PDB file of N, CA, C and O in Angstrom:
ATOM      1  N   UNK A   1     139.297 116.682  84.703  1.00  0.00           N
ATOM      2  CA  UNK A   1     137.976 116.695  84.113  1.00  0.00           C
ATOM      3  C   UNK A   1     137.012 115.814  84.906  1.00  0.00           C
ATOM      4  O   UNK A   1     135.838 116.144  85.068  1.00  0.00           O
ATOM      5  N   UNK A   2     137.529 114.696  85.391  1.00  0.00           N
ATOM      6  CA  UNK A   2     136.685 113.778  86.145  1.00  0.00           C
ATOM      7  C   UNK A   2     136.194 114.418  87.443  1.00  0.00           C
ATOM      8  O   UNK A   2     135.043 114.231  87.839  1.00  0.00           O
ATOM      9  N   UNK A   3     137.081 115.178  88.107  1.00  0.00           N
ATOM     10  CA  UNK A   3     136.687 115.852  89.345  1.00  0.00           C
ATOM     11  C   UNK A   3     135.569 116.850  89.101  1.00  0.00           C
ATOM     12  O   UNK A   3     134.654 116.977  89.915  1.00  0.00           O
ATOM     13  N   UNK A   4     135.640 117.553  87.991  1.00  0.00           N
ATOM     14  CA  UNK A   4     134.613 118.525  87.652  1.00  0.00           C
ATOM     15  C   UNK A   4     133.272 117.830  87.446  1.00  0.00           C
ATOM     16  O   UNK A   4     132.243 118.302  87.928  1.00  0.00           O
ATOM     17  N   UNK A   5     133.285 116.731  86.742  1.00  0.00           N
ATOM     18  CA  UNK A   5     132.064 115.967  86.504  1.00  0.00           C
ATOM     19  C   UNK A   5     131.500 115.429  87.816  1.00  0.00           C
ATOM     20  O   UNK A   5     130.295 115.507  88.055  1.00  0.00           O
ATOM     21  N   UNK A   6     132.376 114.880  88.671  1.00  0.00           N
ATOM     22  CA  UNK A   6     131.926 114.365  89.971  1.00  0.00           C
ATOM     23  C   UNK A   6     131.362 115.480  90.837  1.00  0.00           C
ATOM     24  O   UNK A   6     130.344 115.290  91.504  1.00  0.00           O
ATOM     25  N   UNK A   7     132.001 116.628  90.837  1.00  0.00           N
ATOM     26  CA  UNK A   7     131.521 117.766  91.625  1.00  0.00           C
ATOM     27  C   UNK A   7     130.169 118.246  91.120  1.00  0.00           C
ATOM     28  O   UNK A   7     129.287 118.564  91.919  1.00  0.00           O
ATOM     29  N   UNK A   8     129.998 118.301  89.829  1.00  0.00           N
ATOM     30  CA  UNK A   8     128.731 118.725  89.237  1.00  0.00           C
ATOM     31  C   UNK A   8     127.630 117.735  89.595  1.00  0.00           C
ATOM     32  O   UNK A   8     126.509 118.139  89.905  1.00  0.00           O
ATOM     33  N   UNK A   9     127.937 116.460  89.555  1.00  0.00           N
ATOM     34  CA  UNK A   9     126.955 115.425  89.897  1.00  0.00           C
ATOM     35  C   UNK A   9     126.557 115.541  91.368  1.00  0.00           C
ATOM     36  O   UNK A   9     125.373 115.459  91.697  1.00  0.00           O
ATOM     37  N   UNK A  10     127.530 115.731  92.249  1.00  0.00           N
ATOM     38  CA  UNK A  10     127.220 115.885  93.676  1.00  0.00           C
ATOM     39  C   UNK A  10     126.380 117.130  93.925  1.00  0.00           C
ATOM     40  O   UNK A  10     125.445 117.092  94.724  1.00  0.00           O
ATOM     41  N   UNK A  11     126.702 118.236  93.250  1.00  0.00           N
ATOM     42  CA  UNK A  11     125.932 119.472  93.407  1.00  0.00           C
ATOM     43  C   UNK A  11     124.493 119.268  92.943  1.00  0.00           C
ATOM     44  O   UNK A  11     123.558 119.720  93.604  1.00  0.00           O
ATOM     45  N   UNK A  12     124.312 118.595  91.819  1.00  0.00           N
ATOM     46  CA  UNK A  12     122.965 118.312  91.311  1.00  0.00           C
ATOM     47  C   UNK A  12     122.182 117.458  92.302  1.00  0.00           C
ATOM     48  O   UNK A  12     121.002 117.709  92.547  1.00  0.00           O
ATOM     49  N   UNK A  13     122.845 116.440  92.877  1.00  0.00           N
ATOM     50  CA  UNK A  13     122.186 115.570  93.845  1.00  0.00           C
ATOM     51  C   UNK A  13     121.761 116.338  95.094  1.00  0.00           C
ATOM     52  O   UNK A  13     120.673 116.109  95.621  1.00  0.00           O
ATOM     53  N   UNK A  14     122.609 117.243  95.566  1.00  0.00           N
ATOM     54  CA  UNK A  14     122.273 118.052  96.749  1.00  0.00           C
ATOM     55  C   UNK A  14     121.074 118.939  96.447  1.00  0.00           C
ATOM     56  O   UNK A  14     120.162 119.040  97.267  1.00  0.00           O
ATOM     57  N   UNK A  15     121.060 119.579  95.290  1.00  0.00           N
ATOM     58  CA  UNK A  15     119.937 120.438  94.918  1.00  0.00           C
ATOM     59  C   UNK A  15     118.645 119.646  94.777  1.00  0.00           C
ATOM     60  O   UNK A  15     117.584 120.118  95.184  1.00  0.00           O
ATOM     61  N   UNK A  16     118.721 118.459  94.209  1.00  0.00           N
ATOM     62  CA  UNK A  16     117.530 117.623  94.071  1.00  0.00           C
ATOM     63  C   UNK A  16     116.989 117.222  95.434  1.00  0.00           C
ATOM     64  O   UNK A  16     115.776 117.224  95.641  1.00  0.00           O
ATOM     65  N   UNK A  17     117.876 116.876  96.371  1.00  0.00           N
ATOM     66  CA  UNK A  17     117.431 116.503  97.714  1.00  0.00           C
ATOM     67  C   UNK A  17     116.800 117.690  98.438  1.00  0.00           C
ATOM     68  O   UNK A  17     115.818 117.526  99.162  1.00  0.00           O
ATOM     69  N   UNK A  18     117.359 118.880  98.245  1.00  0.00           N
ATOM     70  CA  UNK A  18     116.824 120.079  98.892  1.00  0.00           C
ATOM     71  C   UNK A  18     115.406 120.390  98.414  1.00  0.00           C
ATOM     72  O   UNK A  18     114.576 120.858  99.195  1.00  0.00           O
ATOM     73  N   UNK A  19     115.127 120.135  97.144  1.00  0.00           N
ATOM     74  CA  UNK A  19     113.817 120.425  96.561  1.00  0.00           C
ATOM     75  C   UNK A  19     112.868 119.227  96.623  1.00  0.00           C
ATOM     76  O   UNK A  19     111.727 119.311  96.170  1.00  0.00           O
ATOM     77  N   UNK A  20     113.333 118.137  97.174  1.00  0.00           N
ATOM     78  CA  UNK A  20     112.553 116.907  97.205  1.00  0.00           C
ATOM     79  C   UNK A  20     111.378 117.012  98.164  1.00  0.00           C
ATOM     80  O   UNK A  20     111.482 117.604  99.238  1.00  0.00           O
ATOM     81  N   UNK A  21     110.262 116.428  97.756  1.00  0.00           N
ATOM     82  CA  UNK A  21     109.063 116.382  98.591  1.00  0.00           C
ATOM     83  C   UNK A  21     109.230 115.308  99.665  1.00  0.00           C
ATOM     84  O   UNK A  21     108.796 115.491 100.802  1.00  0.00           O
ATOM     85  N   UNK A  22     109.857 114.194  99.305  1.00  0.00           N
ATOM     86  CA  UNK A  22     110.061 113.072 100.221  1.00  0.00           C
ATOM     87  C   UNK A  22     111.543 112.907 100.514  1.00  0.00           C
ATOM     88  O   UNK A  22     112.394 113.259  99.697  1.00  0.00           O
ATOM     89  N   UNK A  23     111.838 112.373 101.677  1.00  0.00           N
ATOM     90  CA  UNK A  23     113.227 112.014 101.964  1.00  0.00           C
ATOM     91  C   UNK A  23     113.587 110.816 101.088  1.00  0.00           C
ATOM     92  O   UNK A  23     112.704 110.121 100.584  1.00  0.00           O
ATOM     93  N   UNK A  24     114.869 110.581 100.912  1.00  0.00           N
ATOM     94  CA  UNK A  24     115.315 109.458 100.077  1.00  0.00           C
ATOM     95  C   UNK A  24     114.812 108.128 100.635  1.00  0.00           C
ATOM     96  O   UNK A  24     114.413 107.245  99.875  1.00  0.00           O
ATOM     97  N   UNK A  25     114.830 107.985 101.960  1.00  0.00           N
ATOM     98  CA  UNK A  25     114.383 106.744 102.579  1.00  0.00           C
ATOM     99  C   UNK A  25     112.887 106.533 102.356  1.00  0.00           C
ATOM    100  O   UNK A  25     112.449 105.426 102.043  1.00  0.00           O
ATOM    101  N   UNK A  26     112.111 107.597 102.518  1.00  0.00           N
ATOM    102  CA  UNK A  26     110.661 107.505 102.324  1.00  0.00           C
ATOM    103  C   UNK A  26     110.334 107.179 100.865  1.00  0.00           C
ATOM    104  O   UNK A  26     109.430 106.392 100.585  1.00  0.00           O
ATOM    105  N   UNK A  27     111.072 107.788  99.949  1.00  0.00           N
ATOM    106  CA  UNK A  27     110.843 107.516  98.528  1.00  0.00           C
ATOM    107  C   UNK A  27     111.144 106.053  98.201  1.00  0.00           C
ATOM    108  O   UNK A  27     110.411 105.436  97.428  1.00  0.00           O
ATOM    109  N   UNK A  28     112.207 105.489  98.774  1.00  0.00           N
ATOM    110  CA  UNK A  28     112.537 104.079  98.546  1.00  0.00           C
ATOM    111  C   UNK A  28     111.425 103.166  99.050  1.00  0.00           C
ATOM    112  O   UNK A  28     111.056 102.200  98.383  1.00  0.00           O
ATOM    113  N   UNK A  29     110.894 103.477 100.233  1.00  0.00           N
ATOM    114  CA  UNK A  29     109.818 102.662 100.806  1.00  0.00           C
ATOM    115  C   UNK A  29     108.568 102.745  99.932  1.00  0.00           C
ATOM    116  O   UNK A  29     107.937 101.726  99.651  1.00  0.00           O
ATOM    117  N   UNK A  30     108.208 103.957  99.501  1.00  0.00           N
ATOM    118  CA  UNK A  30     107.024 104.132  98.656  1.00  0.00           C
ATOM    119  C   UNK A  30     107.200 103.395  97.330  1.00  0.00           C
ATOM    120  O   UNK A  30     106.278 102.729  96.860  1.00  0.00           O
ATOM    121  N   UNK A  31     108.392 103.517  96.726  1.00  0.00           N
ATOM    122  CA  UNK A  31     108.638 102.857  95.445  1.00  0.00           C
ATOM    123  C   UNK A  31     108.556 101.341  95.608  1.00  0.00           C
ATOM    124  O   UNK A  31     108.009 100.657  94.743  1.00  0.00           O
ATOM    125  N   UNK A  32     109.086 100.816  96.693  1.00  0.00           N
ATOM    126  CA  UNK A  32     109.030  99.369  96.931  1.00  0.00           C
ATOM    127  C   UNK A  32     107.580  98.903  97.080  1.00  0.00           C
ATOM    128  O   UNK A  32     107.201  97.859  96.548  1.00  0.00           O
ATOM    129  N   UNK A  33     106.771  99.682  97.806  1.00  0.00           N
ATOM    130  CA  UNK A  33     105.365  99.315  97.985  1.00  0.00           C
ATOM    131  C   UNK A  33     104.589  99.373  96.669  1.00  0.00           C
ATOM    132  O   UNK A  33     103.775  98.492  96.390  1.00  0.00           O
ATOM    133  N   UNK A  34     104.836 100.403  95.863  1.00  0.00           N
ATOM    134  CA  UNK A  34     104.161 100.521  94.562  1.00  0.00           C
ATOM    135  C   UNK A  34     104.567  99.361  93.658  1.00  0.00           C
ATOM    136  O   UNK A  34     103.726  98.774  92.978  1.00  0.00           O
ATOM    137  N   UNK A  35     105.865  99.033  93.653  1.00  0.00           N
ATOM    138  CA  UNK A  35     106.329  97.929  92.819  1.00  0.00           C
ATOM    139  C   UNK A  35     105.701  96.609  93.277  1.00  0.00           C
ATOM    140  O   UNK A  35     105.320  95.785  92.445  1.00  0.00           O
ATOM    141  N   UNK A  36     105.593  96.408  94.573  1.00  0.00           N
ATOM    142  CA  UNK A  36     104.977  95.188  95.103  1.00  0.00           C
ATOM    143  C   UNK A  36     103.505  95.107  94.671  1.00  0.00           C
ATOM    144  O   UNK A  36     103.030  94.045  94.269  1.00  0.00           O
ATOM    145  N   UNK A  37     102.797  96.227  94.755  1.00  0.00           N
ATOM    146  CA  UNK A  37     101.380  96.246  94.368  1.00  0.00           C
ATOM    147  C   UNK A  37     101.214  95.965  92.875  1.00  0.00           C
ATOM    148  O   UNK A  37     100.370  95.157  92.487  1.00  0.00           O
ATOM    149  N   UNK A  38     102.010  96.624  92.039  1.00  0.00           N
ATOM    150  CA  UNK A  38     101.923  96.382  90.595  1.00  0.00           C
ATOM    151  C   UNK A  38     102.265  94.934  90.259  1.00  0.00           C
ATOM    152  O   UNK A  38     101.689  94.357  89.336  1.00  0.00           O
ATOM    153  N   UNK A  39     103.197  94.347  91.000  1.00  0.00           N
ATOM    154  CA  UNK A  39     103.602  92.961  90.752  1.00  0.00           C
ATOM    155  C   UNK A  39     102.484  91.972  91.041  1.00  0.00           C
ATOM    156  O   UNK A  39     102.509  90.851  90.534  1.00  0.00           O
ATOM    157  N   UNK A  40     101.507  92.365  91.843  1.00  0.00           N
ATOM    158  CA  UNK A  40     100.376  91.487  92.111  1.00  0.00           C
ATOM    159  C   UNK A  40      99.470  91.348  90.883  1.00  0.00           C
ATOM    160  O   UNK A  40      98.776  90.341  90.736  1.00  0.00           O
ATOM    161  N   UNK A  41      99.474  92.343  90.011  1.00  0.00           N
ATOM    162  CA  UNK A  41      98.583  92.357  88.842  1.00  0.00           C
ATOM    163  C   UNK A  41      99.307  92.147  87.509  1.00  0.00           C
ATOM    164  O   UNK A  41      98.704  91.694  86.536  1.00  0.00           O
ATOM    165  N   UNK A  42     100.597  92.478  87.469  1.00  0.00           N
ATOM    166  CA  UNK A  42     101.358  92.410  86.222  1.00  0.00           C
ATOM    167  C   UNK A  42     102.657  91.654  86.434  1.00  0.00           C
ATOM    168  O   UNK A  42     103.211  91.629  87.533  1.00  0.00           O
ATOM    169  N   UNK A  43     103.133  91.035  85.352  1.00  0.00           N
ATOM    170  CA  UNK A  43     104.459  90.431  85.354  1.00  0.00           C
ATOM    171  C   UNK A  43     105.411  91.527  84.864  1.00  0.00           C
ATOM    172  O   UNK A  43     105.577  91.723  83.660  1.00  0.00           O
ATOM    173  N   UNK A  44     106.030  92.235  85.805  1.00  0.00           N
ATOM    174  CA  UNK A  44     106.883  93.371  85.454  1.00  0.00           C
ATOM    175  C   UNK A  44     108.160  92.901  84.778  1.00  0.00           C
ATOM    176  O   UNK A  44     108.706  91.849  85.111  1.00  0.00           O
ATOM    177  N   UNK A  45     108.627  93.696  83.823  1.00  0.00           N
ATOM    178  CA  UNK A  45     109.835  93.321  83.094  1.00  0.00           C
ATOM    179  C   UNK A  45     111.060  94.093  83.578  1.00  0.00           C
ATOM    180  O   UNK A  45     112.124  94.001  82.965  1.00  0.00           O
ATOM    181  N   UNK A  46     110.932  94.836  84.647  1.00  0.00           N
ATOM    182  CA  UNK A  46     112.067  95.578  85.199  1.00  0.00           C
ATOM    183  C   UNK A  46     111.620  96.441  86.355  1.00  0.00           C
ATOM    184  O   UNK A  46     110.502  96.307  86.852  1.00  0.00           O
ATOM    185  N   UNK A  47     112.499  97.325  86.776  1.00  0.00           N
ATOM    186  CA  UNK A  47     112.182  98.238  87.864  1.00  0.00           C
ATOM    187  C   UNK A  47     111.201  99.305  87.397  1.00  0.00           C
ATOM    188  O   UNK A  47     111.069  99.567  86.201  1.00  0.00           O
ATOM    189  N   UNK A  48     110.520  99.911  88.354  1.00  0.00           N
ATOM    190  CA  UNK A  48     109.596 100.986  88.024  1.00  0.00           C
ATOM    191  C   UNK A  48     110.323 102.322  88.136  1.00  0.00           C
ATOM    192  O   UNK A  48     111.364 102.433  88.783  1.00  0.00           O
ATOM    193  N   UNK A  49     109.753 103.318  87.499  1.00  0.00           N
ATOM    194  CA  UNK A  49     110.233 104.689  87.621  1.00  0.00           C
ATOM    195  C   UNK A  49     109.236 105.417  88.508  1.00  0.00           C
ATOM    196  O   UNK A  49     108.030 105.359  88.271  1.00  0.00           O
ATOM    197  N   UNK A  50     109.737 106.103  89.529  1.00  0.00           N
ATOM    198  CA  UNK A  50     108.886 106.735  90.523  1.00  0.00           C
ATOM    199  C   UNK A  50     109.420 108.138  90.769  1.00  0.00           C
ATOM    200  O   UNK A  50     110.578 108.307  91.150  1.00  0.00           O
ATOM    201  N   UNK A  51     108.581 109.142  90.551  1.00  0.00           N
ATOM    202  CA  UNK A  51     109.024 110.522  90.696  1.00  0.00           C
ATOM    203  C   UNK A  51     107.947 111.318  91.428  1.00  0.00           C
ATOM    204  O   UNK A  51     106.763 111.220  91.105  1.00  0.00           O
ATOM    205  N   UNK A  52     108.366 112.105  92.414  1.00  0.00           N
ATOM    206  CA  UNK A  52     107.446 112.938  93.183  1.00  0.00           C
ATOM    207  C   UNK A  52     107.933 114.377  93.080  1.00  0.00           C
ATOM    208  O   UNK A  52     109.080 114.674  93.414  1.00  0.00           O
ATOM    209  N   UNK A  53     107.056 115.274  92.615  1.00  0.00           N
ATOM    210  CA  UNK A  53     107.414 116.683  92.436  1.00  0.00           C
ATOM    211  C   UNK A  53     106.344 117.571  93.043  1.00  0.00           C
ATOM    212  O   UNK A  53     105.182 117.180  93.147  1.00  0.00           O
ATOM    213  N   UNK A  54     106.744 118.759  93.438  1.00  0.00           N
ATOM    214  CA  UNK A  54     105.782 119.751  93.906  1.00  0.00           C
ATOM    215  C   UNK A  54     105.603 120.777  92.789  1.00  0.00           C
ATOM    216  O   UNK A  54     106.536 121.493  92.425  1.00  0.00           O
ATOM    217  N   UNK A  55     104.395 120.831  92.259  1.00  0.00           N
ATOM    218  CA  UNK A  55     104.037 121.797  91.215  1.00  0.00           C
ATOM    219  C   UNK A  55     102.725 122.433  91.639  1.00  0.00           C
ATOM    220  O   UNK A  55     101.679 122.194  91.035  1.00  0.00           O
ATOM    221  N   UNK A  56     102.794 123.249  92.688  1.00  0.00           N
ATOM    222  CA  UNK A  56     101.569 123.717  93.310  1.00  0.00           C
ATOM    223  C   UNK A  56     101.078 122.609  94.208  1.00  0.00           C
ATOM    224  O   UNK A  56     101.175 122.707  95.432  1.00  0.00           O
ATOM    225  N   UNK A  57     100.554 121.560  93.616  1.00  0.00           N
ATOM    226  CA  UNK A  57     100.197 120.336  94.340  1.00  0.00           C
ATOM    227  C   UNK A  57     101.327 119.337  94.149  1.00  0.00           C
ATOM    228  O   UNK A  57     102.251 119.575  93.373  1.00  0.00           O
ATOM    229  N   UNK A  58     101.251 118.241  94.845  1.00  0.00           N
ATOM    230  CA  UNK A  58     102.262 117.193  94.686  1.00  0.00           C
ATOM    231  C   UNK A  58     101.866 116.315  93.506  1.00  0.00           C
ATOM    232  O   UNK A  58     100.748 115.804  93.445  1.00  0.00           O
ATOM    233  N   UNK A  59     102.794 116.147  92.573  1.00  0.00           N
ATOM    234  CA  UNK A  59     102.565 115.336  91.370  1.00  0.00           C
ATOM    235  C   UNK A  59     103.400 114.065  91.494  1.00  0.00           C
ATOM    236  O   UNK A  59     104.616 114.123  91.679  1.00  0.00           O
ATOM    237  N   UNK A  60     102.733 112.919  91.388  1.00  0.00           N
ATOM    238  CA  UNK A  60     103.393 111.621  91.481  1.00  0.00           C
ATOM    239  C   UNK A  60     103.333 110.958  90.119  1.00  0.00           C
ATOM    240  O   UNK A  60     102.252 110.766  89.561  1.00  0.00           O
ATOM    241  N   UNK A  61     104.485 110.610  89.589  1.00  0.00           N
ATOM    242  CA  UNK A  61     104.565 109.971  88.280  1.00  0.00           C
ATOM    243  C   UNK A  61     105.170 108.585  88.451  1.00  0.00           C
ATOM    244  O   UNK A  61     106.258 108.432  89.006  1.00  0.00           O
ATOM    245  N   UNK A  62     104.452 107.578  87.968  1.00  0.00           N
ATOM    246  CA  UNK A  62     104.913 106.192  88.059  1.00  0.00           C
ATOM    247  C   UNK A  62     104.901 105.607  86.655  1.00  0.00           C
ATOM    248  O   UNK A  62     103.916 105.724  85.927  1.00  0.00           O
ATOM    249  N   UNK A  63     106.002 104.980  86.289  1.00  0.00           N
ATOM    250  CA  UNK A  63     106.067 104.311  84.988  1.00  0.00           C
ATOM    251  C   UNK A  63     106.635 102.908  85.204  1.00  0.00           C
ATOM    252  O   UNK A  63     107.579 102.715  85.969  1.00  0.00           O
ATOM    253  N   UNK A  64     106.046 101.948  84.522  1.00  0.00           N
ATOM    254  CA  UNK A  64     106.507 100.567  84.623  1.00  0.00           C
ATOM    255  C   UNK A  64     106.224  99.860  83.307  1.00  0.00           C
ATOM    256  O   UNK A  64     105.311 100.228  82.568  1.00  0.00           O
ATOM    257  N   UNK A  65     107.018  98.848  83.034  1.00  0.00           N
ATOM    258  CA  UNK A  65     106.789  98.015  81.853  1.00  0.00           C
ATOM    259  C   UNK A  65     106.499  96.598  82.325  1.00  0.00           C
ATOM    260  O   UNK A  65     107.133  96.088  83.249  1.00  0.00           O
ATOM    261  N   UNK A  66     105.532  95.982  81.674  1.00  0.00           N
ATOM    262  CA  UNK A  66     105.146  94.619  82.043  1.00  0.00           C
ATOM    263  C   UNK A  66     105.075  93.754  80.795  1.00  0.00           C
ATOM    264  O   UNK A  66     104.757  94.225  79.703  1.00  0.00           O
ATOM    265  N   UNK A  67     105.376  92.487  80.986  1.00  0.00           N
ATOM    266  CA  UNK A  67     105.294  91.531  79.882  1.00  0.00           C
ATOM    267  C   UNK A  67     103.875  91.032  79.685  1.00  0.00           C
ATOM    268  O   UNK A  67     103.464  90.730  78.565  1.00  0.00           O
ATOM    269  N   UNK A  68     103.124  90.944  80.785  1.00  0.00           N
ATOM    270  CA  UNK A  68     101.746  90.469  80.680  1.00  0.00           C
ATOM    271  C   UNK A  68     100.971  90.785  81.949  1.00  0.00           C
ATOM    272  O   UNK A  68     101.542  91.111  82.989  1.00  0.00           O
ATOM    273  N   UNK A  69      99.660  90.679  81.830  1.00  0.00           N
ATOM    274  CA  UNK A  69      98.769  90.818  82.985  1.00  0.00           C
ATOM    275  C   UNK A  69      98.658  89.433  83.600  1.00  0.00           C
ATOM    276  O   UNK A  69      98.476  88.443  82.891  1.00  0.00           O
ATOM    277  N   UNK A  70      98.767  89.365  84.926  1.00  0.00           N
ATOM    278  CA  UNK A  70      98.643  88.080  85.595  1.00  0.00           C
ATOM    279  C   UNK A  70      97.172  87.660  85.615  1.00  0.00           C
ATOM    280  O   UNK A  70      96.288  88.492  85.818  1.00  0.00           O
ATOM    281  N   UNK A  71      96.917  86.378  85.406  1.00  0.00           N
ATOM    282  CA  UNK A  71      95.531  85.909  85.477  1.00  0.00           C
ATOM    283  C   UNK A  71      95.089  85.879  86.933  1.00  0.00           C
ATOM    284  O   UNK A  71      95.757  85.285  87.780  1.00  0.00           O
ATOM    285  N   UNK A  72      93.977  86.512  87.215  1.00  0.00           N
ATOM    286  CA  UNK A  72      93.495  86.523  88.593  1.00  0.00           C
ATOM    287  C   UNK A  72      92.017  86.233  88.690  1.00  0.00           C
ATOM    288  O   UNK A  72      91.395  86.533  89.709  1.00  0.00           O
ATOM    289  N   UNK A  73      91.447  85.662  87.665  1.00  0.00           N
ATOM    290  CA  UNK A  73      90.057  85.248  87.710  1.00  0.00           C
ATOM    291  C   UNK A  73      89.080  86.374  87.443  1.00  0.00           C
ATOM    292  O   UNK A  73      89.470  87.488  87.092  1.00  0.00           O
ATOM    293  N   UNK A  74      87.813  86.070  87.613  1.00  0.00           N
ATOM    294  CA  UNK A  74      86.735  87.024  87.369  1.00  0.00           C
ATOM    295  C   UNK A  74      86.420  87.736  88.664  1.00  0.00           C
ATOM    296  O   UNK A  74      86.320  87.111  89.721  1.00  0.00           O
ATOM    297  N   UNK A  75      86.264  89.040  88.581  1.00  0.00           N
ATOM    298  CA  UNK A  75      85.935  89.827  89.773  1.00  0.00           C
ATOM    299  C   UNK A  75      84.446  89.971  89.908  1.00  0.00           C
ATOM    300  O   UNK A  75      83.969  90.602  90.852  1.00  0.00           O
TER     301      UNK A  75
END
C-alpha cells in the first residue's frame, strides 16, 4: 500500500512540474524574495504560501500570516 501511495505522489509531482509556469528553482527564489519583502513591513508568523498558475494569463497567489505591522514611521 505504501508503494502505491508513493507512486501516486511521485506521479502527481511530475504532472505538477510539467504544468508549472516556473521551474522549481525559480519559484524558490521568487518565494524567498517575496517573503523578504513582506518581512520588511510585517512581523510574519510563519512561511508564506506562493502559487503560480496559468489561467489564460499567469495568476500569482500569495498568502501570509503576520502577528503585527512593523512600525516604520510616517511616509
